[in-house]
C-alpha positions as a printed NumPy array, in Angstrom:
array([[  9.217,  -4.231,   0.399],
       [  8.83 ,  -6.45 ,  -2.665],
       [  9.827,  -5.185,  -5.929],
       [  8.874,  -7.636,  -9.175],
       [  9.428,  -5.759, -12.676],
       [  8.587,  -8.129, -15.487],
       [ 10.508,  -6.506, -18.955],
       [  9.21 ,  -7.278, -22.174],
       [ 10.842,  -4.981, -24.995],
       [  8.278,  -3.788, -26.713],
       [  6.116,  -2.944, -23.414],
       [  6.569,  -2.937, -19.575],
       [  4.069,  -5.347, -17.974],
       [  4.25 ,  -4.005, -14.044],
       [  3.616,  -6.072, -11.687],
       [  4.363,  -3.347,  -9.066],
       [  4.65 ,  -4.257,  -5.338],
       [  6.333,  -1.609,  -3.587],
       [  5.222,  -0.177,  -1.183],
       [  2.751,  -2.514,  -0.989],
       [  0.781,  -1.787,  -4.59 ],
       [  0.224,  -3.377,  -7.438],
       [ -0.473,  -2.198, -11.247],
       [ -1.225,  -3.304, -14.038],
       [ -0.13 ,  -0.866, -17.364],
       [  1.363,  -0.848, -20.838],
       [  4.381,   1.488, -21.375],
       [  6.113,   1.285, -25.009],
       [ 10.251,   1.463, -24.818],
       [ 10.185,   1.928, -28.503],
       [  8.128,   1.536, -31.338],
       [  9.566,  -2.23 , -33.834],
       [  9.321,  -3.349, -37.764],
       [  8.99 ,  -6.868, -36.653],
       [  5.688,  -8.355, -38.014],
       [  6.187, -10.878, -35.47 ],
       [  7.258,  -8.813, -32.297],
       [  3.697,  -6.627, -33.458],
       [  2.063, -10.165, -32.846],
       [  4.341, -11.378, -29.829],
       [  2.74 ,  -7.757, -28.429],
       [ -0.691,  -8.542, -28.914],
       [ -0.583, -11.763, -26.816],
       [  0.603,  -9.699, -24.368],
       [ -2.176,  -7.284, -24.501],
       [ -4.358,  -9.991, -24.782],
       [ -2.395, -11.39 , -21.146],
       [ -2.394,  -7.581, -19.843],
       [ -6.665,  -7.508, -20.372],
       [ -6.606, -10.74 , -18.793],
       [ -4.839,  -9.35 , -15.782],
       [ -7.258,  -5.83 , -16.304],
       [-10.038,  -8.054, -15.927],
       [ -9.575, -10.646, -12.792],
       [-11.966, -10.192, -10.096],
       [ -8.724, -11.297,  -7.662],
       [ -6.381,  -8.653,  -8.278],
       [ -6.096,  -6.422,  -5.121],
       [ -4.174,  -2.974,  -4.232],
       [ -1.241,  -2.215,  -2.007],
       [ -0.48 ,   0.854,   0.185],
       [  2.481,   3.245,  -0.503],
       [  5.065,   2.944,   2.231],
       [  7.625,   5.796,   3.096],
       [ 11.658,   4.69 ,   3.933],
       [ 12.094,   7.337,   7.093],
       [  8.213,   6.032,   8.159],
       [  9.107,   8.339,  11.994],
       [  9.021,  11.47 ,   9.916],
       [  4.839,  10.304,   8.827],
       [  4.061,   8.925,  12.73 ],
       [  0.313,   9.41 ,  12.275],
       [  0.632,   7.305,   8.146],
       [  2.414,   4.727,  10.322],
       [  0.03 ,   4.648,  13.162],
       [ -2.687,   6.63 ,  14.273],
       [ -1.729,   5.837,  18.062],
       [  0.588,   8.057,  17.165],
       [ -1.489,  11.798,  16.264],
       [ -0.904,  14.456,  19.252],
       [  2.138,  12.707,  20.812],
       [  4.392,  15.571,  20.364],
       [  1.226,  17.56 ,  21.979],
       [  1.848,  20.966,  20.648],
       [  0.754,  21.037,  17.178],
       [  2.713,  19.407,  14.153],
       [  3.268,  20.043,  10.86 ],
       [  4.584,  17.419,   8.047],
       [  5.593,  17.083,   4.544],
       [  6.578,  14.216,   2.54 ],
       [  7.836,  13.2  ,  -0.305],
       [  8.955,  10.362,  -2.085],
       [ 10.607,   9.422,  -5.235],
       [ 10.87 ,   5.605,  -6.002],
       [ 13.067,   4.416,  -8.986],
       [ 12.939,   7.794, -11.177],
       [ 15.664,   5.298, -13.938],
       [ 12.693,   3.391, -15.021],
       [  9.837,   4.5  , -17.324],
       [  7.073,   4.486, -14.626],
       [  8.527,   5.513, -11.91 ],
       [  6.295,   5.286,  -8.491],
       [  6.087,   9.294,  -6.603],
       [  4.129,  10.192,  -3.63 ],
       [  3.314,  12.78 ,  -1.895],
       [  2.131,  13.422,   1.79 ],
       [  1.138,  16.391,   4.178],
       [ -0.096,  16.2  ,   8.079],
       [ -1.185,  18.054,  10.761],
       [ -1.349,  16.594,  14.072],
       [ -2.109,  17.287,  18.199],
       [ -3.524,  17.491,  21.54 ],
       [ -6.867,  19.212,  22.332],
       [ -6.995,  19.302,  25.965],
       [-10.807,  19.345,  25.595],
       [-11.695,  16.534,  23.698],
       [ -8.918,  14.257,  26.018],
       [ -7.23 ,  12.87 ,  23.115],
       [ -5.455,  13.948,  19.863],
       [ -6.366,  14.778,  16.273],
       [ -4.735,  14.592,  12.528],
       [ -5.464,  15.159,   9.58 ],
       [ -3.634,  13.203,   6.662],
       [ -3.518,  14.146,   2.983],
       [ -1.814,  11.782,  -0.067],
       [ -1.581,  11.691,  -3.244],
       [  0.438,   8.381,  -5.2  ],
       [  0.727,   8.46 ,  -8.86 ],
       [  2.079,   5.604, -10.673],
       [  3.629,   5.013, -14.184],
       [  3.284,   8.46 , -14.528],
       [  0.282,   9.399, -13.684],
       [ -0.966,   6.407, -15.219],
       [ -2.825,   5.286, -11.891],
       [ -3.363,   8.189,  -8.939],
       [ -5.154,   7.329,  -5.631],
       [ -5.608,  10.893,  -3.854],
       [ -6.84 ,  10.199,   0.046],
       [ -7.886,  12.524,   3.287],
       [ -8.166,  11.01 ,   6.337],
       [ -9.173,  12.353,  10.191],
       [ -8.162,  10.965,  12.839],
       [ -8.63 ,  10.536,  16.798],
       [ -6.012,   9.177,  19.725],
       [ -6.182,   8.513,  23.584],
       [ -3.799,   8.747,  25.752],
       [ -3.884,   6.587,  28.996],
       [ -1.4  ,   6.43 ,  31.951],
       [ -0.642,   3.214,  32.928],
       [  2.12 ,   3.759,  35.483],
       [  4.016,   6.713,  36.661],
       [  6.446,   5.913,  33.835],
       [  4.549,   3.511,  31.206],
       [  1.171,   4.859,  28.794],
       [ -1.073,   3.951,  26.049],
       [ -2.966,   5.683,  23.914],
       [ -5.419,   3.938,  21.255],
       [ -6.226,   6.44 ,  17.882],
       [ -8.912,   4.938,  14.729],
       [ -9.107,   6.259,  11.623],
       [-11.183,   6.86 ,   8.881],
       [-10.208,   7.893,   5.432],
       [-11.56 ,   8.635,   2.002],
       [ -9.483,   8.126,  -1.323],
       [-10.427,   8.506,  -4.941],
       [ -8.676,   6.203,  -7.183],
       [ -8.294,   6.88 , -11.09 ],
       [ -7.224,   5.653, -14.193],
       [ -5.81 ,   8.133, -16.822],
       [ -6.977,   5.714, -19.843],
       [ -5.09 ,   8.645, -22.73 ],
       [ -2.114,   7.451, -20.737],
       [ -1.864,   4.203, -21.853],
       [ -1.097,   2.516, -24.86 ],
       [ -2.058,  -0.144, -26.756],
       [ -0.355,  -3.345, -29.321],
       [ -3.386,  -2.085, -32.134],
       [ -1.802,   1.805, -32.178],
       [  1.256,  -0.033, -33.462],
       [  2.308,   0.194, -37.487],
       [  5.065,  -2.095, -37.709],
       [  7.238,   0.506, -39.926],
       [  6.388,   3.911, -38.618],
       [  5.393,   2.637, -34.275],
       [  2.487,   4.153, -32.494],
       [ -0.531,   6.21 , -35.326],
       [ -3.453,   4.339, -34.824],
       [ -6.381,   5.439, -32.805],
       [ -6.91 ,   2.265, -30.429],
       [ -9.823,   0.232, -31.185],
       [ -9.467,  -0.655, -27.327],
       [-12.623,   0.459, -25.265],
       [-12.374,   3.119, -22.298],
       [-12.503,   1.631, -19.232],
       [-11.591,   2.497, -16.362],
       [-12.134,   6.241, -14.847],
       [-12.3  ,   7.287, -11.395],
       [-14.002,   4.86 ,  -7.858],
       [-14.052,   6.84 ,  -4.352],
       [-14.394,   4.533,  -1.245],
       [-13.886,   4.478,   2.453],
       [-12.125,   2.789,   5.039],
       [-11.117,   2.096,   8.453],
       [ -7.833,   2.365,  10.425],
       [ -6.831,   1.739,  14.709],
       [ -3.677,   1.202,  15.949],
       [ -2.043,   1.41 ,  19.421],
       [  0.82 ,   2.774,  20.99 ],
       [  3.055,   1.966,  24.831],
       [  5.882,   3.599,  25.515],
       [  8.27 ,   4.86 ,  28.743],
       [ 10.693,   7.498,  28.482],
       [ 13.064,   5.205,  26.863],
       [ 11.251,   2.511,  24.759],
       [  8.4  ,   1.957,  22.659],
       [  6.472,  -0.267,  20.553],
       [  2.863,  -0.663,  18.803],
       [  0.914,  -1.761,  15.864],
       [ -1.493,  -0.521,  13.722],
       [ -4.653,  -2.512,  11.417],
       [ -5.525,   0.042,   7.85 ],
       [ -8.092,  -0.997,   6.023],
       [-10.398,  -2.821,   7.858],
       [-12.894,  -3.043,   6.069],
       [-10.963,  -4.6  ,   2.991],
       [-13.143,  -1.065,   0.393],
       [-13.57 ,  -2.281,  -2.593],
       [-11.102,  -0.064,  -4.792],
       [-11.644,  -1.569,  -8.209],
       [-11.509,   0.777, -11.695],
       [-12.716,  -2.337, -13.96 ],
       [-14.43 ,  -5.222, -13.629],
       [-15.565,  -7.168, -10.53 ],
       [-14.134,  -7.146,  -7.245],
       [-10.474,  -5.723,  -6.409],
       [-10.734,  -5.885,  -2.002],
       [ -7.706,  -3.231,  -0.897],
       [ -6.412,  -5.805,   2.065],
       [ -5.843,  -5.097,   5.323],
       [ -2.199,  -4.009,   5.989],
       [ -0.39 ,  -5.118,   9.959],
       [  2.57 ,  -3.707,  11.195],
       [  4.309,  -3.696,  13.884],
       [  6.638,  -1.34 ,  15.333],
       [  9.713,  -1.491,  18.846],
       [ 12.319,   1.192,  19.562],
       [ 14.421,   2.497,  21.916],
       [ 16.638,   5.495,  22.635],
       [ 19.317,   4.83 ,  24.849],
       [ 22.565,   7.427,  25.513],
       [ 26.002,   6.799,  25.38 ],
       [ 27.313,   9.71 ,  26.696],
       [ 27.158,   8.949,  30.399],
       [ 24.42 ,  11.269,  31.045],
       [ 20.178,  10.645,  31.428],
       [ 18.877,  10.309,  27.958],
       [ 16.833,  13.781,  29.02 ],
       [ 20.44 ,  15.301,  28.998],
       [ 22.361,  13.316,  26.972],
       [ 22.756,  15.085,  23.723],
       [ 24.593,  11.377,  22.067],
       [ 21.87 ,   8.781,  21.773],
       [ 21.613,   5.381,  19.731],
       [ 18.337,   4.576,  18.444],
       [ 18.293,   0.318,  17.499],
       [ 14.301,   0.425,  15.708],
       [ 13.016,  -2.611,  14.079],
       [  9.978,  -2.286,  11.905],
       [  7.033,  -5.152,  10.7  ],
       [  4.474,  -4.637,   8.043],
       [  2.04 ,  -7.387,   6.431],
       [ -0.236,  -7.176,   3.668],
       [ -1.512,  -9.868,   2.198],
       [  0.718, -12.192,   0.859],
       [  3.153,  -9.849,   1.235],
       [  5.64 ,  -8.509,   3.981],
       [  8.845,  -6.504,   4.469],
       [ 11.084,  -6.589,   7.253],
       [ 13.223,  -2.925,   8.228],
       [ 15.816,  -3.045,  10.771],
       [ 18.231,  -0.118,  12.104],
       [ 19.656,   2.123,  13.978],
       [ 19.802,   6.137,  14.25 ],
       [ 22.67 ,   7.98 ,  15.806],
       [ 21.899,  11.465,  17.451],
       [ 24.142,  14.119,  18.115],
       [ 23.216,  17.241,  18.725],
       [ 21.356,  18.293,  15.988],
       [ 22.19 ,  16.32 ,  13.493],
       [ 20.768,  12.187,  12.874],
       [ 21.889,   9.733,  10.702],
       [ 20.41 ,   6.239,  10.094],
       [ 21.59 ,   2.993,   8.386],
       [ 18.266,   0.309,   8.055],
       [ 18.052,  -2.136,   6.444],
       [ 15.23 ,  -3.697,   4.51 ],
       [ 15.196,  -7.513,   4.282],
       [ 15.149,  -8.887,   0.32 ],
       [ 15.034,  -4.905,  -1.518],
       [ 17.42 ,  -2.397,  -0.411],
       [ 20.333,  -0.011,   1.841],
       [ 18.463,   2.463,   3.305],
       [ 20.928,   5.812,   4.326],
       [ 19.629,   8.812,   5.815],
       [ 20.788,  12.351,   7.35 ],
       [ 18.567,  14.52 ,   9.497],
       [ 19.309,  17.891,  11.48 ],
       [ 16.828,  18.768,  13.593],
       [ 16.312,  21.507,  15.898],
       [ 12.932,  22.862,  18.455],
       [ 11.734,  24.235,  15.797],
       [ 11.924,  22.157,  12.609],
       [ 13.715,  19.069,  11.174],
       [ 14.252,  17.595,   7.751],
       [ 15.635,  14.705,   6.286],
       [ 16.795,  12.944,   3.453],
       [ 17.421,   9.77 ,   3.106],
       [ 18.042,   6.975,  -0.325],
       [ 17.142,   3.617,  -0.96 ],
       [ 19.951,   1.515,  -2.731],
       [ 17.985,  -1.453,  -4.477],
       [ 19.628,  -5.138,  -3.936],
       [ 16.753,  -7.071,  -5.542],
       [ 16.752,  -8.236,  -9.485],
       [ 15.918,  -4.356, -10.436],
       [ 19.543,  -3.189,  -8.665],
       [ 20.674,   0.083,  -9.611],
       [ 19.302,   0.117, -12.42 ],
       [ 15.627,   1.671, -11.041],
       [ 18.223,   4.416,  -9.558],
       [ 17.097,   3.474,  -5.94 ],
       [ 14.99 ,   6.089,  -4.797],
       [ 15.048,   9.091,  -2.897],
       [ 12.597,  10.706,   0.385],
       [ 12.761,  14.081,   1.797],
       [ 10.445,  14.91 ,   5.22 ],
       [ 10.223,  18.124,   6.302],
       [  8.307,  18.588,   9.574],
       [  7.316,  21.823,  11.798],
       [  7.152,  22.029,  15.696],
       [  4.804,  24.575,  16.535],
       [  5.121,  25.921,  20.417],
       [  2.088,  26.215,  22.718],
       [  1.019,  27.067,  26.384],
       [  2.964,  24.397,  28.612],
       [  0.27 ,  22.227,  30.224],
       [ -0.619,  21.963,  33.867],
       [  0.252,  18.584,  35.041],
       [  2.435,  15.973,  33.264],
       [  1.644,  15.011,  29.887],
       [  3.83 ,  12.414,  28.812],
       [  5.368,  12.884,  25.479],
       [  7.007,   9.971,  23.27 ],
       [ 10.762,   9.657,  22.599],
       [ 10.959,   7.949,  19.329],
       [ 13.077,   9.645,  16.163],
       [ 12.109,  12.013,  13.892],
       [ 12.759,  10.249,  10.646]])
């Protein structure tokens, strides 16, 4: 995950690519009394306005450190892999120590439906950037189809349709012409209100291969690269490419199905436009307890602890920032909660995927 924040004395101009997204916003740190600084602010505002009018600005997606706790968001082919109904809630607060933090809420549901020979899934998500200055609300529907290849290996294919609504709250922005050199922000801005909201559809697809002990998959989101521009010109949401793989290995000498202690090495690669992230890490399961450690290349170390039962799973993770923001960002906090419902036993064999819960 890539993070950049240019901090100015009077304003923040944010180029935030964390979670594969970008916003350009302005926010006061402190009203200054210097006329020279006022002129500097105006110059920066012109620079920001130029960026806001650019036809080449592109948005990116929020991402979760606990990506397996949000499986259908990671890859639509995960829909129905648990067979019985599964309900997942997710919350992420990124950079809480900075004025313009990012907060993401998600809820998803998926299950296998025998009548349509596949899985269905639904995702609702809200992402708020800069304390709600920029927000995105999206709803997705998913269908997946499972195909046994051999007695021990299966493939699953998924497609996803999403409608998103992106909005800019102009009332929360501040501009240079509102500043008095002595009394701070006291004037009404003469800037013409722009932005508002826009809605768009996009499509995604994924594939998943798995056996009793290993799994791998890939997905492409935003295949049609929709225009999400709020202001002028075109702002395409670029395709996001995902690849992930891992295994679940018993370490107590028992078979995987009987083992209470397993280790699960995993790798995740994602790319969107010119930005990419690589996550490598491992989970350790012992009974109901799960711990994990990850490294997100050039960005952060991630520590996770979770508890899982047959009915629910709850996990907490913390991202310790290692980029130029260091600990001043406050890191990132993430919580996930999964409810695994019970259902009737299926006649014949249905292979569920064995992968980490978080």
